[in-house]
N, C-alpha and C positions, 0 to 999 in steps of 0.2 A: 601365185603371187609374182613369180619371176618368169612367167610364161612368155614366150617370144624372145627370150634372151638366149644367146649362145652359152654353152657351158663355160667358156672363158669369161664371158660377161657376168654370169652368175657368181663364179668364183671371185672375180674382182669385187663385186658388190659385197659379198660375204667378208672378204678381207678388209675392205674399207670400213664396214660396220664394226668388225672386231677391233680395228685400230682406233676408231672413234670411241668405243666403249672403254678401251684401255686408257686412252687419254683423259676421258671424263673421270675415271676413278683416281688416276694420278693427280689430276687437277684438284679434286675434292680433298685428297689427303694433303697436298701442298698448301692449299688455301686455308684449311682448317688445322694445319700442323698436326696431323694424325699419323700414327704408324698403321701398317696394315692390320695389326692385331686390334688396335683401337677402333678402326673403321669397321672391322669385322664384328666386334662386340656391340658397337652402336647400332649396326644394321641387322644384327641377328644372323650373320653369315660366319663361315669359318675363315680363318686367316689364310688357309691354303687356297680357298676359292678366290679370295681377293687377289692373291698372288698370281694365280693362274690366269685370271682375267687381265690383270695388268701386264703380264708377260705374253699375252696373246696366245696362250695355250688352251684357253677355255672360252667358249662362246657364252654370251649372257643374253637372256631374254630382255625385251624392252620393259616388261613389267618388273622384272627383278632390278634392272638398272634404275627405273623410276623409284622403286622402294628404297634403294640405297641412297639415292639423291635426296629423297624426302626425309630419310633418317637423320640427315645433317641440316634439315630445314632448307633444302634447296628445291628448285623447280627445274624439271627437265624440259627444254624447248627443242623442237625438231624443225629442221629446215630441209627442203627438198629442192634440187636443181634438176631441171629437165633439159 
């Protein structure tokens, strides 16, 4: 998937994805006025998992992120820049 990229480019891409996922979860909570515990309950995840993703200590799969977004009646849109 990241073939042809240097190790520093791969690490930068991972870091950017982690930061975006963190921002998405925080945005959901702010816009829906939810605590981490409330979002965890709604989405079927643990509060500690939500906390780790928000604090960029935990990676999240695209599928899991999409499920969390859907649990609050949202839609995940992706954009790519080349």
